[in-house]
N, C-alpha and C positions, 0 to 999 in steps of 0.2 A: 506495498498501499504505501503513495509518492501521501505524506503528512506536508500541509504548507502550514505557513505560519498563521496567523490572523490578516494578513496584508496581502494572502494569497501568495508569497514570496515560497519554493522549496527548501524547504528543509532538511527534510531526510525521508527514507523508505523502513516503513516498519511491517511483523507478522501482521496477518489478518485479527490474528487473537491480541494482538495487541491495539491495534485500532478499533477493536469492539469493544474493548476495556477501557478506549479513550471517549467512547460513545457514551457508552454503559454510564462513565461518574460525570458526565456532560461536560466536559474538557475539548470536546473535539463538535464538530457536523460532519454530514455526507455534505461530497460537494457531484461526484461520478459515485456511481453504482453499476456491477455488475448487471447483467443480465438470470442470474440464479441467486439461491437465497440459503441464510445462514439457519438453523433450526434450534431451538431449545426445547426444553420439555413443557415451558412458559411461553416464550411466544419465536416469533419468523420477524426476519429484518433480511431486506438486501446486502449480500454485501457489497462491501464500500470498495470504492477500488483508488479515488479520490478523498483524502479527508482534512479539513481544513480546523486547528487549535480555534478553541474560542475567542481567547485571551493571547497576547502578543511575549513571544517568548526573545529576548534578546542574544543573537546571536552573534559569538566571537569574528570576526573576518580577516582575522589572522592566519591567511591560509599558506603563508611562507612554513609557519610552524606547525601544521600537521605532518602527520609523515609522510613520507616521498614511497612510494610503492609502487613497485612494476604498476602492476590494475591502473594505477591513480596516473601517470607517465604516459603511458597507450592512450586509457583514456582521452587527457588533456592535448595528447598529436593523435587525436583521429586513428589510432591504432593503424601506423602509418608510418615509415620511417620517416627519419627528419632528413633522412639526405636524397633518395632517390624514390621513396615515395611506395615503394613494393611493400606488399599487407601483411607477408610469410615470415616465416622466420623470426620473428623480431625480440632484438633485448634493447637494453639500456645503459648508453653509451655516455659516458661525463664527453662534455663537449672539449673543457680543458681537463687532458686524463687527470689525475691524481697526482702523479707521478711531477706536473708540471707546477704544482700548486693548486691544481682544481677543487675546485670544494662540491662536498653536493649538497645542494640545494636544486628548487626547482630553475634556476635560472645556468645551470650549466648541466643539465642531464634531460636527454631526447632519448627518444626510440628510436633506434637501428635496424637494418636487418641485421642476421651476421654477416652476412658478404661485404657487407658498407663496416659493419663495423670493425671484420678484420683486416680490409683495407685500409683502415683511420688508423690500427694498431696505439701506439703510446705516441703520435700526435697531433698534434694542432690541425685542426680540418684544412688549413691553409696551407701548410706543409705538406697533407698529403693530395692535396690537389681535389679538394671537394669543400661542399659549401649547401648550410643549412638554408632547408625552403623556408622557414620565418622562427624564430627567436627565442626560446623557450620563454617561460614568465612563471608565473605562479599562476595555478588552475583558477579556473572557475566556480564559484563553491556547487554549482549545478556536475561538476566533475566527479565528486565523490558519490552523488548521487546514481550515474551510469557505472560509475565500479561495483557500487551494492546492486544494482539490478544491471547487470549487460543488456539485457534482453527489456526496451523501452515499451508502458503499454501505448497503445494509439492515445489510450483519452488524460496519458500524461503529456502529451506533444507539446500541448498549449501551453501548459504551466511553467515548461522546462523552455520555450521558445527562446527567450532574454539569457 
């Protein structure tokens, strides 16, 4: 389930069970629901797909401090090599190698296919005759929703468009 803040900003993904608990405690409301129902001993409800919190929750915006994972890097980079655009056999590459003082930061890590990563090796991109398709940077908050749910239901797309 996609969880929206009171301002309709996407903030998280949760299980159906968690969504139902939020709904029953009146902490959230259903924005989109599926075509099937959930049943309990005493009630029936439409299965929620998108819920919105009733009260605003402050979310820290320090994505640069969020944990850098392979999946988050791949999602930020559109699941494509940032040197050639290939979509298969992806690895993670430090643009400026750690041996040359590069850091493990959002601005220095990119998705790279294995052939490009081997070709670049322990060199700077310009030394290897390679160029980045786009400069890496901190990801948007929606990247982490794509990491939590790689398959995005069509009902979510309008809320993730920004």
